[in-house]
Each structure stands twice: as C-alpha cells, then as structure tokens.
Backbone as a printed PyTorch tensor [residue, N CA C, xyz], in Angstrom:
tensor([[[ 28.0590, -40.8100, -80.0760],
         [ 28.6800, -40.3060, -78.8720],
         [ 30.1570, -40.6870, -78.8050]],

        [[ 30.8230, -40.8270, -79.9190],
         [ 32.2410, -41.1870, -79.8800],
         [ 33.0810, -39.9850, -79.4550]],

        [[ 34.2350, -40.2770, -78.8620],
         [ 35.1260, -39.2230, -78.4280],
         [ 34.6050, -38.4340, -77.2390]],

        [[ 33.8190, -39.0420, -76.4000],
         [ 33.1650, -38.3590, -75.2830],
         [ 34.0290, -38.4740, -74.0290]],

        [[ 34.0360, -37.4350, -73.2170],
         [ 34.7640, -37.4730, -71.9600],
         [ 33.8990, -38.1200, -70.8790]],

        [[ 34.5450, -38.4790, -69.7820],
         [ 33.7880, -39.0120, -68.6540],
         [ 32.7750, -37.9720, -68.1790]],

        [[ 33.1910, -36.7220, -68.1030],
         [ 32.2940, -35.6600, -67.6350],
         [ 31.0780, -35.5180, -68.5610]],

        [[ 31.3050, -35.5840, -69.8600],
         [ 30.1930, -35.4910, -70.8080],
         [ 29.2580, -36.6920, -70.6790]],

        [[ 29.8260, -37.8620, -70.4960],
         [ 29.0080, -39.0630, -70.3240],
         [ 28.1990, -38.9690, -69.0350]],

        [[ 28.8220, -38.4720, -67.9700],
         [ 28.1000, -38.3020, -66.7140],
         [ 26.9580, -37.3090, -66.8970]],

        [[ 27.1860, -36.2470, -67.6340],
         [ 26.1190, -35.2700, -67.8910],
         [ 25.0000, -35.9040, -68.7110]],

        [[ 25.3520, -36.7380, -69.6560],
         [ 24.3560, -37.4440, -70.4690],
         [ 23.4270, -38.2670, -69.5740]],

        [[ 24.0000, -39.0100, -68.6260],
         [ 23.1810, -39.8140, -67.7230],
         [ 22.4060, -38.9450, -66.7390]],

        [[ 22.9540, -37.7880, -66.3810],
         [ 22.2060, -36.8450, -65.5380],
         [ 20.9440, -36.3930, -66.2790]],

        [[ 21.0960, -36.0580, -67.5410],
         [ 19.9400, -35.6170, -68.3310],
         [ 18.9170, -36.7350, -68.5000]],

        [[ 19.3830, -37.9610, -68.6530],
         [ 18.4760, -39.0890, -68.8480],
         [ 17.7520, -39.5030, -67.5700]],

        [[ 18.4820, -39.5980, -66.4520],
         [ 17.9490, -40.3130, -65.2980],
         [ 17.9860, -39.5850, -63.9620]],

        [[ 18.5010, -38.3630, -63.8890],
         [ 18.7150, -37.7460, -62.5830],
         [ 17.4370, -37.6100, -61.7520]],

        [[ 16.3410, -37.2330, -62.3610],
         [ 15.1010, -37.0580, -61.5830],
         [ 14.7140, -38.3640, -60.8990]],

        [[ 14.7430, -39.4440, -61.6470],
         [ 14.3870, -40.7480, -61.0850],
         [ 15.4310, -41.2220, -60.0700]],

        [[ 16.7040, -41.0620, -60.4260],
         [ 17.7660, -41.5260, -59.5350],
         [ 17.8010, -40.7500, -58.2320]],

        [[ 17.6310, -39.4430, -58.2990],
         [ 17.6810, -38.6440, -57.0720],
         [ 16.4820, -38.9530, -56.1760]],

        [[ 15.3410, -39.2800, -56.7640],
         [ 14.1760, -39.6620, -55.9580],
         [ 14.4360, -40.9930, -55.2460]],

        [[ 15.1820, -41.8840, -55.8920],
         [ 15.5230, -43.1750, -55.3050],
         [ 16.5450, -42.9900, -54.1820]],

        [[ 17.4510, -42.0430, -54.3610],
         [ 18.4690, -41.7620, -53.3600],
         [ 19.7780, -42.4790, -53.6280]],

        [[ 20.8220, -42.0190, -52.9630],
         [ 22.1680, -42.5370, -53.1950],
         [ 22.3020, -44.0010, -52.7870]],

        [[ 21.7540, -44.3700, -51.6360],
         [ 21.9380, -45.7450, -51.1650],
         [ 21.3140, -46.7690, -52.1080]],

        [[ 20.0820, -46.5370, -52.5200],
         [ 19.4330, -47.5030, -53.4200],
         [ 20.0450, -47.4730, -54.8130]],

        [[ 20.4790, -46.3160, -55.2560],
         [ 21.1500, -46.2300, -56.5550],
         [ 22.4550, -47.0060, -56.5070]],

        [[ 23.1780, -46.9000, -55.3980],
         [ 24.4140, -47.6650, -55.2440],
         [ 24.1250, -49.1680, -55.2370]],

        [[ 23.0480, -49.5830, -54.6010],
         [ 22.6960, -51.0060, -54.5950],
         [ 22.3770, -51.5120, -55.9990]],

        [[ 21.7480, -50.6810, -56.8300],
         [ 21.5080, -51.0650, -58.2260],
         [ 22.8420, -51.2450, -58.9480]],

        [[ 23.7990, -50.3390, -58.6820],
         [ 25.1370, -50.4440, -59.2670],
         [ 25.7750, -51.7810, -58.8820]],

        [[ 25.7310, -52.1150, -57.6100],
         [ 26.3210, -53.3630, -57.1230],
         [ 25.6370, -54.5640, -57.7820]],

        [[ 24.3450, -54.5090, -57.9390],
         [ 23.6060, -55.5810, -58.5990],
         [ 24.1030, -55.7770, -60.0320]],

        [[ 24.3560, -54.6790, -60.7250],
         [ 24.8620, -54.7760, -62.1010],
         [ 26.2600, -55.3720, -62.1360]],

        [[ 27.0810, -55.0720, -61.1340],
         [ 28.4090, -55.6860, -61.0650],
         [ 28.2610, -57.1990, -60.9260]],

        [[ 27.3110, -57.6310, -60.1150],
         [ 27.0430, -59.0600, -59.9750],
         [ 26.6020, -59.6930, -61.2800]],

        [[ 25.7730, -59.0060, -62.0350],
         [ 25.3250, -59.5300, -63.3230],
         [ 26.4910, -59.6150, -64.3060]],

        [[ 27.4030, -58.6510, -64.2490],
         [ 28.5930, -58.7050, -65.1030],
         [ 29.4690, -59.8890, -64.7080]],

        [[ 29.5850, -60.1400, -63.4100],
         [ 30.3700, -61.2880, -62.9350],
         [ 29.7600, -62.5920, -63.4360]],

        [[ 28.4490, -62.6970, -63.4120],
         [ 27.7790, -63.9020, -63.9220],
         [ 28.0690, -64.0960, -65.4050]],

        [[ 28.0100, -63.0220, -66.1760],
         [ 28.2860, -63.1160, -67.6180],
         [ 29.7310, -63.5220, -67.8680]],

        [[ 30.6510, -63.0020, -67.0620],
         [ 32.0530, -63.3850, -67.1890],
         [ 32.2300, -64.8660, -66.8690]],

        [[ 31.6190, -65.3010, -65.7950],
         [ 31.6970, -66.7130, -65.3860],
         [ 31.1270, -67.6180, -66.4740]],

        [[ 30.0360, -67.1750, -67.1100],
         [ 29.3920, -67.9560, -68.1650],
         [ 30.0980, -67.8310, -69.5150]],

        [[ 31.1300, -66.9890, -69.5750],
         [ 31.8810, -66.7520, -70.8170],
         [ 30.9750, -66.2790, -71.9520]],

        [[ 30.0130, -65.4310, -71.5830],
         [ 29.0640, -64.8790, -72.5560],
         [ 29.4930, -63.4490, -72.8900]],

        [[ 30.2880, -63.3170, -73.9450],
         [ 30.8720, -62.0310, -74.3070],
         [ 29.8610, -60.9400, -74.6040]],

        [[ 28.7880, -61.2970, -75.3180],
         [ 27.7740, -60.2910, -75.6430],
         [ 27.0650, -59.7980, -74.3940]],

        [[ 26.7270, -60.7360, -73.5050],
         [ 26.0610, -60.3610, -72.2600],
         [ 27.0160, -59.5660, -71.3660]],

        [[ 28.2700, -59.9590, -71.3220],
         [ 29.2520, -59.2360, -70.5220],
         [ 29.3780, -57.7950, -70.9990]],

        [[ 29.4400, -57.6000, -72.3010],
         [ 29.5280, -56.2370, -72.8480],
         [ 28.3270, -55.4020, -72.4210]],

        [[ 27.1380, -55.9650, -72.5210],
         [ 25.9250, -55.2370, -72.1260],
         [ 25.9160, -54.9520, -70.6290]],

        [[ 26.3440, -55.9110, -69.8320],
         [ 26.3470, -55.7100, -68.3780],
         [ 27.3960, -54.6850, -67.9600]],

        [[ 28.5460, -54.6750, -68.6140],
         [ 29.5640, -53.6620, -68.3010],
         [ 29.0460, -52.2760, -68.6490]],

        [[ 28.2960, -52.1580, -69.7300],
         [ 27.6750, -50.8710, -70.0560],
         [ 26.7150, -50.4550, -68.9480]],

        [[ 25.9520, -51.4160, -68.4200],
         [ 25.0460, -51.1260, -67.3050],
         [ 25.8210, -50.7210, -66.0530]],

        [[ 26.9500, -51.3940, -65.7880],
         [ 27.7790, -51.0510, -64.6270],
         [ 28.2130, -49.5870, -64.7210]],

        [[ 28.6970, -49.1850, -65.8810],
         [ 29.1380, -47.7940, -66.0470],
         [ 27.9690, -46.8280, -65.9060]],

        [[ 26.8410, -47.1690, -66.4920],
         [ 25.6620, -46.2980, -66.4020],
         [ 25.2330, -46.0990, -64.9490]],

        [[ 25.1810, -47.1920, -64.1850],
         [ 24.7670, -47.0770, -62.7900],
         [ 25.8210, -46.3780, -61.9380]],

        [[ 27.1060, -46.5580, -62.2580],
         [ 28.1510, -45.8250, -61.5420],
         [ 27.9990, -44.3260, -61.7730]],

        [[ 27.7790, -43.9470, -63.0120],
         [ 27.5940, -42.5250, -63.3200],
         [ 26.3300, -41.9770, -62.6740]],

        [[ 25.2690, -42.7640, -62.6650],
         [ 24.0350, -42.3340, -62.0020],
         [ 24.2610, -42.1470, -60.5100]],

        [[ 24.9730, -43.0970, -59.8850],
         [ 25.2850, -42.9480, -58.4650],
         [ 26.1010, -41.6850, -58.2190]],

        [[ 27.1170, -41.4680, -59.0390],
         [ 27.9440, -40.2650, -58.8770],
         [ 27.1110, -38.9990, -59.0060]],

        [[ 26.1740, -38.9790, -59.9260],
         [ 25.2910, -37.8120, -60.0600],
         [ 24.5000, -37.5750, -58.7800]],

        [[ 23.9120, -38.6110, -58.2420],
         [ 23.1010, -38.4780, -57.0340],
         [ 23.9670, -38.0850, -55.8390]],

        [[ 25.1730, -38.6540, -55.7580],
         [ 26.0590, -38.4040, -54.6250],
         [ 26.8640, -37.1090, -54.7680]],

        [[ 26.7440, -36.4430, -55.9130],
         [ 27.4690, -35.1910, -56.1230],
         [ 28.9570, -35.3820, -56.3810]],

        [[ 29.3200, -36.4940, -57.0110],
         [ 30.7160, -36.7910, -57.3160],
         [ 30.9760, -36.5280, -58.7900]],

        [[ 31.9580, -35.7030, -59.0800],
         [ 32.4290, -35.4930, -60.4460],
         [ 33.4350, -36.6090, -60.7100]],

        [[ 33.0090, -37.6670, -61.3860],
         [ 33.8350, -38.8570, -61.5410],
         [ 35.1220, -38.5520, -62.2990]],

        [[ 35.0570, -37.7470, -63.3260],
         [ 36.2650, -37.4220, -64.0820],
         [ 37.2860, -36.7250, -63.1820]],

        [[ 36.8520, -35.7660, -62.4060],
         [ 37.7550, -35.0570, -61.4970],
         [ 38.3370, -36.0200, -60.4650]],

        [[ 37.4890, -36.8870, -59.9120],
         [ 37.9470, -37.8300, -58.8920],
         [ 38.9990, -38.7910, -59.4480]],

        [[ 38.7650, -39.3150, -60.6350],
         [ 39.7050, -40.2550, -61.2450],
         [ 41.0230, -39.5590, -61.5650]],

        [[ 40.9390, -38.3800, -62.1640],
         [ 42.1680, -37.6700, -62.5060],
         [ 42.9380, -37.2470, -61.2620]],

        [[ 42.2300, -36.8710, -60.2130],
         [ 42.8880, -36.4770, -58.9670],
         [ 43.6730, -37.6560, -58.3820]],

        [[ 43.0810, -38.8250, -58.4090],
         [ 43.7350, -39.9900, -57.8020],
         [ 44.7160, -40.6800, -58.7380]],

        [[ 44.3880, -40.7970, -60.0200],
         [ 45.1790, -41.6030, -60.9480],
         [ 45.7830, -40.8180, -62.1070]],

        [[ 45.6380, -39.5190, -62.1300],
         [ 46.0030, -38.7240, -63.2990],
         [ 47.4620, -38.7190, -63.6800]],

        [[ 48.3700, -38.7130, -62.7140],
         [ 49.7890, -38.5990, -63.0380],
         [ 50.5110, -39.9390, -63.0440]],

        [[ 50.1840, -40.7960, -62.0970],
         [ 50.8870, -42.0700, -61.9640],
         [ 50.1140, -42.9430, -60.9820]],

        [[ 50.6350, -44.1310, -60.7600],
         [ 50.0290, -45.0350, -59.7830],
         [ 50.0360, -44.3510, -58.4170]],

        [[ 48.8780, -44.2610, -57.7530],
         [ 48.8520, -43.5700, -56.4650],
         [ 49.6170, -44.3070, -55.3620]],

        [[ 49.9000, -45.5620, -55.5800],
         [ 50.6040, -46.3460, -54.5540],
         [ 52.1180, -46.2330, -54.6790]],

        [[ 52.6490, -46.4710, -55.8960],
         [ 54.1030, -46.4650, -56.0720],
         [ 54.6210, -45.1830, -56.7080]],

        [[ 53.7290, -44.3920, -57.2930],
         [ 54.1300, -43.1370, -57.9270],
         [ 54.7470, -43.2930, -59.2870]],

        [[ 54.7440, -44.4970, -59.8360],
         [ 55.3690, -44.7550, -61.1360],
         [ 54.3330, -44.8420, -62.2460]],

        [[ 54.8300, -44.5970, -63.4790],
         [ 54.0040, -44.7490, -64.6660],
         [ 54.8860, -45.3520, -65.7580]],

        [[ 54.6950, -46.6200, -66.1100],
         [ 53.6510, -47.5180, -65.6250],
         [ 53.9140, -47.9670, -64.2000]],

        [[ 52.8780, -48.5040, -63.6010],
         [ 52.9350, -48.9730, -62.2250],
         [ 54.0430, -50.0140, -62.0520]],

        [[ 54.7660, -49.8830, -60.9470],
         [ 55.8200, -50.8590, -60.6500],
         [ 55.5670, -51.5650, -59.3180]],

        [[ 54.3100, -51.5450, -58.8720],
         [ 53.9630, -52.2500, -57.6390],
         [ 54.1850, -53.7460, -57.8180]],

        [[ 54.5120, -54.4060, -56.7100],
         [ 54.6940, -55.8690, -56.7480],
         [ 53.3920, -56.5540, -57.0400]]])
C-alpha cells in the first residue's frame, strides 16, 4: 500500500470496518479513537518505540474509521484547512510565534 493517498487509505478502512463501525456509531467510534491516543501517549512516556509505532497506526486507523462513520472526507478537510499555508498566520512555512 505504498504511495497511497489519505482518501485511498480512508476507503481501505471503509471496506474493512464500516459495517461494524457504523453499527457502533460515531460517538463510540470516537471514544475508541481517543482511547488509542491515550495508548500512544503511554508508549511515548515509556519510550517504547515499537509500541508507539503500533499505537500511532491504531490512532490513524480509528481516526479514519470515525471519519467514515461521521461522513468526513479527511483528505478534503485537511487540504481545505492546511493546503496552502498555515491557517493562522497564512505563511508557508509557518511563522507563528
């Protein structure tokens, strides 16, 4: 799956998990995402690089699953907000304090 876009990755997770995720609903899917962020934080705190890598993969997977359930095109949303420059200062690279 190298060279994949965010949209393609989101579609991949839709094909894998959408039936289960949509039955769970957006709120519970989001809570699973938050739980994975906590697990990534624990791995970072423990300085466990292998575990951190696996947990970050889970964070992305659950974010994409949440976006699928919530009807968010993550690639479009990211490009809309961050595509040209920093949304706060308007510069690229960012020149915020």
